[in-house]
N, C-alpha and C positions, 0 to 999 in steps of 0.2 A: 213466588217468582222463579226459584230455582227448577221447581217441577214443571212449570209452564215451559221454560225453556228446553227442558229434557223432553218434553212432549213433542215440542216443534222438530227437534233433531230426530227423533224417532219417527215421526210422521214423514220427514223428507227422505230419510234412509229406507223406508218400507215403501216407497213409492207413492205417496199420498200428498196431496197438496193441503194447503192450510184450511181449505174448505172441506177436507175429507173426502174429495173426489179422486180416482185414480189418475196417475199421471198418464199423458197420451204421448205416443211417438208416432210420427210420420216419416217416411223414406220416400226421398226424391232422387232423380239423376242430377247430374251436375247442371242441367239446363231446366230444371225444376218439373222434369216429366217422370214417366216411369219406364225408362229404358234400361234394363238390367242385364248383365252377362257376368259369367264367373270372372273375377279379377277386375271388375268395373269399379269406378268411383262413385259414391253415392254420398248423400248429405242426409244425415239423420237429425230430426228437429224433435224437441220435446219440451213440454211445459214444466220438467222438472228442473230446477234450478241447481246446478252442481257447484255450490259454493264452498263446499267442503274439501275440494281437491282430491275426493275419492276416485280410486281406480275403477273405470267403467268397464263392464264387459258386454260386448255385443256379439250376439250370435245370429248367424244366417244359416237355416236349413240345419241346425244343430251344430254348426263349425263356428270357430271364433273368427270374426273379422278383424281387420287390421285397423286401428284409428290412427289416421294420418295427421288431423290436428282437431282440436276443439275449443269451443268457447262455453259460457255459462249453459247455453240452451241448444248449442248446435255442434254437431261433430261430422267432420268428413272421414268416411270409411271406405276401405278397400274390400269388397265382396270376396270371400275365400275363392281363390282359383280352381277349387275342387268343389264348389258350391253346386248342390242338385240343380236340375232343370225341371221347372214345372210352372203351372200358372199361379200356384199360391203356395209360396215358399215363407216359413215361418221367421219372422225377424223379431229377436227379444233383446230387450234391455230394460233396466230399472225395474224388473220384475212385471213388466207388460210387454205385449206383444202385438205385432201387424203382420200382414201378409203382402209379399210382392211378386210379381211375374219374373222368372228368369229364364232367360232364352240363350241359345248358344252364342249368338252374336248380337250385340246391341250397339252398333258403332255411333259415336258423337265426336264432332270435331270441337276442340277446345277453343273459347274465344280469347281475343287479346284484351286483357284488362277490362272484360265485360262488355266489350264493344261488338259490332257486327263482323270485325275482322278476325280470321283465323290466326290462331297463334302459330307463327310459321317463321323459318330462320334461314338465313343464308349459310353457305358453308363455311364461312369466316366466324360464324357465332353471333353476329349482328342481326337484329329482328327485321323481318320484311314489314315495309310500311309504305304509304303513298310516297314518302320523300326517298325511300331506298326499295323500290319495287323488285320483285322477282324478274329476272331477266330471261328472254329466250335462250334456251339450251343450257341454263343454269341449273344446278342441282339444290332442290330445296327440301327442307323437312319441316312437317307440320305435325301439330299434337293431337292426339285422339285417345279415346278410351274405348272398352268394349269391342276390341278386334279379335276376341278369342284366344285359344291356347297357343302355346309357343313351344319351340323346341331349341335350347333345353327349355324345362319348365323353369319359370321364375316364380319362387315361392310366394304365398300370400305375405305383403309387407316387405318383400325383399326387392333389391335391385341388382343390376347385373346386365346380362344381354341375353335375350331370347327372341329368336326370330319367329314371326306368326307362321303357323303351319299352313295357312292359306293366305296367299297375298292378296290383299284387297284391289279393287279397283278405284280409279279416280276419275271424277268429272271435272273439268276446267273450262269455263266459258263455254259449256255445252259440248264440249268434245272430251272423249275418252281418253285417258292416259293410264299406261301401265307402271305402276311404281317400281322402283328397283328393289325395294323390301321394306318390311315394315317390322319394327322392334319393341319390345317390352322392356322396361326397366333402367334404360340408359338415362332417361331424363327424369325420373322419380317413380315413386310407388304408383302403380295403376296406370301410368302414363305410356302411351305408345308413340312412336315416331314413325311418320310415313315418309320415305325419301323418294322423290321423283325428279325426273328432267322436265324442266318447263319446255314444251314443244316449240320448234323453231317459228312456226306459224301461229303461236298462241296470240289471241287478240290483246292488244294493249288496254290499259285502264283497270278499273276495279272489276274483276271478274268474280262470278259465283263458283265456289269449290265445294265438293262434297266427296265422300268416300262409300264405297259399297263392299260388303262382304257377306257371304252366306245367304245372298237374296235379299239382304237388309241394307237399305241407304240411309246414311246419316243425314243429320241438319244441313243446310247449305249457308256457308259463311262467305265473306268476301275475301279475296287474295289480290293484292295490287301487283299487276303485271306491267313492266316497263315497255316502251316502244323500242323498235330496233335502233341500233346506233344512228344518230343523226350529227351532222356537222353544221353549226351555226356560222363560225367564222374562223379565219386562220390569220393569226397577226404575228409579227416580230415579238419576241419574248420581252423585249426592253422598252420599244418605242410604242406598241399597241396601235400603230398607224392602221386606220380602218381601211378595209378593202374598198375600192372605188375611189380613193382619193388620189391627188397627183403623185404624191411621193410613196405610193404604197408598192410593195413587192417583198418577197422572201428570196433572200440570197442563198446560193449553194454555201454549204458549210455552216449555217447559221442556225441558232436556236430559235424555234418558233412555237407557238401555243395554238392548239386547236381547242375550240369552245364549242360545246355541243351537249348531247344528252345520250344516256345509254351506252357510253362508250367503254366502260370498265366495270369491274365489279362493284355493286353499290355500297356506299358506307366506307369504303377505304380511303385513307387520308392520302394527301399528296406528299409522299415520302421521297426525297431526292435520292437517286440511286447513285453509288460510288463509282464515279469513272475509272477509278484506279483498277477497279476488278472487270472494267469493260460494260458499257450500257447495254442493256437487254434490248432484243428486237421485239419481244412479248413480254407484257408486265400486266399483271391483273386481269389477264385474260383478253388484253387489248393489243393489236398490232395496227401499223400505218403503212400505207403503200401511196407513193407519188409516181404519176406516169407524165412524162414531158417530152414531146418530140419522138414519141414511140420507145422512150427508155424508162422502164420501170425500176425504182429503188425503193428500199425499205429503211426509213429513219429509225436510228436508235433512239430509246426513250429515257428521259430523265425522271419523269414521273407520269402516272395514268391514273385518272379517277373517271367517275361516270360523267363528269361534266367538262373536265379540262385535261388535256394531254399536252406535256411538254416534250419536244422531241428535236434532233438535230438533222437538218436536211443534208444528204451526202453530198460532198464537194463534185461528185461526178454528175449531178442532175443538170441536164442541158437547161439553158436559159429559154424561156419562152411560156406560153400559156399551156398550163397542165390540169390535171385532175389529182385529188386526193380522196383517199376512202379511209376509213376506219373500221376495222373488223373487230367483233367483240364476241367470244365463244363461237366462232365459226359463221356468224351473222355479219356481211358487210353493209357499211351505210350506203345511202346514195352518194354517187360522186359529186363533189364540190370542186369550184374552180380555185386553182392557185396559180398565181402570176409569179413565175421564176425570174428573177432579175439579176445582172451581174453584181450589183452592190446596193444596198439598203441598210444603212447603219442605224441601229437602235442605241442610245445611250442608257445606261442603268442610272436610275435616279433613287434617291433616299426613300421617297414614298413609295416605289415599287409599282407606280402605275405610268411611268414615262413622263411625268410632269414635275416641275419644280426644281430644287437643287439637285445637281448631278453628283453621282458617287465619283469623287476624285481624291487621291491619295498622293502625299508628298513622297520623298525618297525613303523616308522612314516609315511609310504606310500610315501616317496620321490622315485622318478624313479631314478634307477641306470643310471649314465651317466659318461661322463668324468669328471665331476666336482663332482659327487658323486660316486665314484667307490667302489667296495666292498673291506673290509679289513679283515685281519687275524681274525678269531673268530666270524666274523660278520655272522647274519643271515639275508637272504633276501627270499622274497617270489616270486616264480614264477607262472605264470598262463598258463592254455592251456586245453586241453581237450583229452581223451582217456586214462585214467588210467584203466579203465574197469568198470565193472558193480557194482552198489550200490544199491542193493534192498531196503536199508533202506531210500535212498534219493528219493524225487521225480523227476521224468523226465519231468514234466510239469509245475511245480508250485515252486515258490522261497520259500525257508525255512531259516528263521533267524537262524537256527543252522547248521553250517557246520557238513558234515558227514565224518569221517575218513574211509579210506580204508586201511585194515591192510596190512604191508609189506609181512606178512606171506601169504596172498592171491594174493597180486600183489608185488612181489619184484620189487624194483626199485633201480638202480644205476645211479649216475651222474660222469661224467668225465670232470674236467676243467684243461685245460693244464696239468701239472703233478700231479695234486691231485685229490682226490676224496671227495667232499664235502659230508657232513653228512645230510641224509633225516632226519628232525627232526619231520616233519608232512606232511602227503599227504592224499588227499581226495577230496570230492565234496565241493565246496565253499558255497553251498547254492543256486546258481543260477543253474537251469536245465543244466547238462552237463559240466559246467564250473569248471575245477579243479585247485586246489591251492597246490602248493607243496612248504614247507619252507625247505630250505637247510642252513648248517651252515659250514663256512669255519673252516679248522683246526685252532689251537691256534696260538697265536702271535709268539712264539718262534720256531715253526716248520720250518726248512730251506726249506721244499718243498713248503710251504706256501708263504715264502718270494719270492722263485724263481718263482711260478706261478704268484704272482701279479706284478713282475717286467720284466718277460721274454716277455709279450705281453699286450699291453694297452686294447685291445679287445681279450681276451682271448677265445680260442673255447670251447664251452659248447655242451655236448651231454648227453643224457639220454637213458638207456635201461631198458625197463619194461617187466614183465610178465615172465611167465615160458617160453615163446618161444623167449625171449631175443629180441624183435623187438626195434630197434633204433628210436629215435626221429629225428626230423629234426635238422640239424647241425646249432647252432647259435653262438653268441657271448656275453660275459659279461665283463663290463668295470670294469678292475682290478687295473689300474694304481694308486698307492696311492699318497697322496700329498707328496711334495718332503721332508717334514720335519718328516714323520713317521719313518724313519730308520736313 
């Protein structure tokens, strides 16, 4: 038995299978073909099972190849960057040999997880995909192999930075694009990165992409290209009142939201900007312009994503029908209509969608709730946006001093169940576009107050503002008092 085990080990180490036949090796490129160039990645397959963990030497043209990874019967190797050129270059491993052709250039695009999509990346490091497509004028890099020599030379198995001595050309959607540059070594052994700007007129959708170098063209894969920026709707940040409804409008000095597509860098999250440092006019490649009655203004941005932008309409914006555009990376959307009105208040709600319980806080900033309802005579603060213009307040930068907006300028009335709470203060909170309204319930002994508090635990609340008497979103305020109150 011991001699039999020893015979098996000797047979394996000398390159023979258990049946006494010589081990076989086959070499393929990363797509299963026979496109090889110095520095290319290749797959070496064998029926020799490397179960003993022995160090394996692979030579190509008499030079040692670099083993990138291995399994029992398969090795990913990098062909030496100084490998000879020829139709029949000897590859040896496990004591057996085969021949492969090696040419100066053998471009191949790397696929994304084995799909038909090219392995491509946005400048922020996120992958390009149908959900996060490459956008016009955006810089994209995609992965390739076989693009030839670099300066400086990146040695076999090495990483670093080497720019190809010849810049490849790229074809996207049938149109030729000149890459910015192509480099080897920064993404990993044997991997080139081709950087290019997506043309402003690139067709949107899933487009075919390929690279060519030295007269040789790579495989064609798919790259998702996004459309030009487009605006779908413009709404108050808190009420989400739909365009076309009777109480729709965006007031000067208010926070509004643009919904659309392709409006900013794909994949970036909605990160709220710090207004104490001043809100930016351009963010993630996006900017906004509003024109009304011949006056063009540029709103400051709270956040900007590909599908949603929150901005503050400058207080100097004239009232009337206007247009709004979003520009991303120098590409402007088609103009959309925006109706600028004197006042159109949106009240902030706990749900964040403009419905249900309103965000109301007492004098200690405790949130109104079933366990902390409003009582007769109590003052609560409501929060929202859309009271109207306030030239004294900044539309871009936080101010530690809130700015009142006079009721003689912007009339404001609240309706809560059967009563009208009194507005004791209204104005800009200090944060750009964010309004604060303090309301007070009628006194303890007024019958209507008692009825309002007991008739409905979540009493309906509505505000009407401005000389056009536009109503806010309809919300609720918790009014059920503790059982011992009466």
